[in-house]
C-alpha positions in Angstrom: -12.0 -36.4 41.3 -10.2 -37.3 38.1 -7.7 -40.1 38.2 -4.9 -37.6 37.7 -6.0 -35.5 40.7 -6.5 -38.7 42.7 -2.9 -39.8 41.9 -1.5 -36.4 42.7 -3.4 -36.3 46.0 -2.2 -39.8 46.9 1.5 -39.1 46.1 1.4 -35.8 48.0 0.0 -37.6 51.0 2.7 -40.3 50.7 5.5 -37.8 50.4 4.2 -35.7 53.3 3.9 -38.7 55.6 7.3 -40.0 54.7 8.9 -36.6 55.2 7.2 -36.3 58.6 8.5 -39.7 59.9 11.9 -40.1 58.3 13.7 -38.0 61.0 12.4 -40.4 63.6 13.1 -43.5 61.5 16.7 -42.2 61.1 17.2 -42.5 64.8 15.9 -46.1 65.0 17.7 -49.4 64.5 16.4 -51.7 61.8 16.0 -52.0 58.0 13.6 -50.1 55.9 11.4 -52.3 53.7 9.6 -51.2 50.6 6.8 -53.5 49.5 6.3 -52.7 45.9 9.0 -51.0 43.9 6.9 -50.0 40.9 8.7 -47.3 39.0 11.0 -46.6 42.0 9.9 -43.1 42.9 9.3 -43.9 46.6 12.5 -45.9 46.9 14.4 -43.0 45.4 12.7 -40.6 47.8 13.5 -42.8 50.8 17.1 -43.2 49.7 17.4 -39.4 49.7 15.7 -39.0 53.1 17.6 -41.8 54.8 21.1 -41.6 53.3 23.2 -44.7 54.0 20.2 -46.7 55.3 19.7 -50.2 54.0 16.4 -50.3 52.1 15.2 -53.8 51.0 12.7 -53.7 48.2 10.2 -56.4 47.2 8.3 -56.7 43.9 7.2 -59.2 41.3 9.6 -57.8 38.7 11.7 -54.8 38.1 10.0 -52.1 36.1 11.7 -49.0 37.7 13.7 -46.3 36.2 17.4 -47.2 36.1 18.2 -44.6 38.7 15.7 -46.1 41.1 16.7 -49.7 41.2 18.3 -51.0 44.4 21.5 -53.1 44.5 20.9 -56.8 43.8 21.4 -57.8 47.5 18.6 -55.4 48.4 16.0 -56.5 45.8 13.7 -59.4 46.4 11.7 -60.6 43.4 8.6 -62.7 43.5 5.1 -62.6 45.1 5.4 -60.1 48.0 3.1 -62.1 50.1 5.5 -65.0 50.0 8.9 -63.4 49.7 8.5 -60.9 52.5 7.5 -63.7 54.9 11.2 -64.7 55.0 11.9 -61.3 56.7 9.3 -61.8 59.5 11.0 -61.0 62.8 13.6 -58.7 61.2 12.4 -55.7 63.4 12.2 -53.2 60.6 12.1 -49.5 61.5 9.8 -48.7 58.6 7.7 -50.7 56.2 6.2 -48.8 53.3 3.6 -50.6 51.1 2.0 -49.0 48.0 0.6 -52.1 46.4 -3.1 -51.2 46.1 -4.6 -51.6 42.7 -7.5 -49.2 42.8 -9.9 -52.2 42.4 -11.9 -52.8 45.6 -12.2 -56.5 45.1 -8.4 -57.0 44.6 -7.5 -54.7 47.4 -9.9 -56.5 49.7 -7.8 -59.7 49.1 -4.6 -57.8 49.9 -6.2 -56.5 53.1 -6.6 -60.1 54.3 -2.8 -60.6 54.5 -0.9 -57.3 54.3 -1.6 -55.9 57.8 -0.5 -59.0 59.6 2.6 -59.3 57.4 3.6 -55.7 58.2 2.9 -56.1 61.9 5.3 -59.1 61.9 8.0 -57.3 59.9 8.1 -54.2 62.2 10.0 -53.6 65.4 8.0 -52.3 68.3 7.8 -48.5 67.7 8.4 -48.9 64.0 6.3 -47.2 61.4 4.0 -48.6 58.7 3.0 -46.3 55.8 0.5 -47.7 53.3 -1.8 -46.7 50.5 -4.4 -49.1 51.9 -5.7 -49.3 55.4 -3.8 -51.5 57.9 -6.3 -52.8 60.4 -4.4 -54.9 62.9 -4.3 -55.0 66.7 -0.6 -54.4 66.8 -0.7 -51.4 64.4 -1.9 -48.1 66.0 -3.2 -45.7 63.4 -1.7 -42.3 63.7 -3.1 -39.1 62.2 -1.6 -38.0 58.9 0.0 -34.5 58.5 -2.6 -31.8 58.8 -2.3 -31.1 55.1 -3.8 -34.5 54.2 -7.3 -36.0 54.6 -7.4 -38.9 57.1 -8.2 -41.5 54.5 -5.8 -40.5 51.7 -2.8 -42.5 52.9 -2.3 -44.4 56.1 0.3 -44.1 58.9 0.6 -46.6 61.8 3.0 -47.4 64.5 3.8 -50.9 65.8 2.7 -51.3 69.5 
């Protein structure tokens, strides 16, 4: 698969999963956390799907389109692994993380800390959506929408 086709497939899976769960998230208490702002596409999408919901975004630096940058009080800059720890116990309704690099060795390092961090950020019953697998005893893997292959993007619920 070309890198372009891979990107389109990943973004389609991300959108379909978020569209599937946002109606449930809208009924839940708790913040929405976006780990990795990037160019802001997913933040912008979540803002449209969850109007009025507080979405706190974490990234090393701002590189997003001007229309996709959260307010200063909802933007946390620095190393995500460190800055997001300050939110442990916040009982988030949704944590979305798209911080994979596409390099297996780098993503393997992220996999050593990201699943535990997400499990500790979420409320019981909250959703985790990620571009990388989230193997953790408190995160129950859920099937993606039928339109997506099972290993394209990952959906979990905190138990």
